C-alpha positions as CSV (number, residue, x, y, z in Angstrom):
1,M,10.6,4.6,-11.8
2,I,14.2,5.4,-11.0
3,T,16.2,6.4,-14.0
4,F,19.9,6.6,-14.5
5,G,19.9,10.4,-14.8
6,K,18.0,11.0,-11.6
7,I,20.2,8.7,-9.5
8,W,23.5,10.0,-10.6
9,G,24.4,13.7,-9.9
10,R,26.5,15.8,-12.3
11,D,29.6,15.1,-10.2
12,G,29.2,11.4,-11.0
13,K,28.2,10.4,-7.5
14,I,25.0,8.6,-6.5
15,N,22.4,11.1,-5.1
16,P,21.3,9.4,-1.9
17,K,18.2,11.6,-1.4
18,V,16.7,10.3,-4.7
19,V,17.6,6.7,-4.0
20,F,16.1,7.0,-0.5
21,K,12.9,8.7,-1.6
22,K,12.3,6.3,-4.5
23,S,12.9,3.1,-2.3
24,H,10.4,4.4,0.2
25,E,7.9,5.1,-2.6
26,I,8.4,1.5,-3.9
27,M,8.0,0.0,-0.4
28,L,4.8,2.1,0.3
29,G,3.5,0.9,-3.1
30,K,4.1,-2.7,-2.2
31,I,2.4,-2.3,1.2
32,A,-0.6,-0.6,-0.4
33,Y,-0.8,-3.3,-3.1
34,W,-1.0,-6.1,-0.4
35,L,-3.5,-4.2,1.7
36,V,-5.8,-3.7,-1.2
37,I,-5.5,-7.4,-2.0
38,I,-6.3,-8.3,1.6
39,G,-9.3,-6.0,1.5
40,G,-10.5,-7.5,-1.8
41,I,-10.2,-11.0,-0.5
42,N,-12.1,-9.9,2.7
43,W,-14.9,-8.3,0.6
44,G,-15.1,-11.4,-1.6
45,L,-15.6,-13.5,1.5
46,V,-18.2,-11.2,2.9
47,G,-20.1,-11.3,-0.5
48,L,-19.8,-15.0,-1.1
49,L,-19.8,-16.6,2.4
50,D,-21.1,-13.8,4.6
51,M,-17.9,-14.1,6.6
52,D,-15.8,-11.1,7.6
53,L,-12.3,-12.6,8.0
54,V,-10.7,-9.4,9.4
55,A,-13.5,-9.0,12.0
56,N,-13.2,-12.7,12.9
57,V,-9.4,-12.6,13.3
58,L,-9.1,-9.2,15.1
59,G,-12.5,-9.0,16.8
60,A,-15.6,-7.3,15.5
61,G,-15.7,-3.6,16.2
62,S,-12.2,-3.7,17.7
63,T,-9.8,-0.9,17.2
64,A,-7.5,-3.2,15.3
65,T,-10.2,-4.1,12.9
66,K,-11.0,-0.4,12.3
67,V,-7.3,0.3,11.7
68,V,-7.1,-2.4,9.1
69,Y,-10.2,-1.2,7.4
70,D,-8.8,2.4,7.4
71,L,-5.4,1.3,6.0
72,V,-7.1,-0.7,3.3
73,G,-9.1,2.4,2.2
74,L,-6.1,4.6,2.3
75,S,-4.2,2.1,0.3
76,A,-6.9,2.1,-2.4
77,I,-6.8,5.9,-2.5
78,Y,-3.0,5.9,-2.8
79,M,-3.1,3.3,-5.6
80,L,-5.7,5.4,-7.5
81,L,-3.6,8.5,-7.1
82,G,-0.6,6.7,-8.3
83,M,-2.4,5.6,-11.4
84,K,-2.6,9.2,-12.7
85,K,1.1,9.4,-13.2
């Protein structure tokens, strides 16, 4: 979370490094959130309907499918590490 004291420097000016870093952390968190949601929906479909939506859309065993699975896994790890704060 960005607090007033972290954004503003002692000289009364906005510290762009803090704002830039925090805005990127927020964006990364949103991307991770949605990737975990997509992964959860995909696993729900696999369990309930035996249908892998990501593999059906991107091609089973394709590089794109593997990248999506990797990103979902990394997003879950990122979110778990973020919960410790």
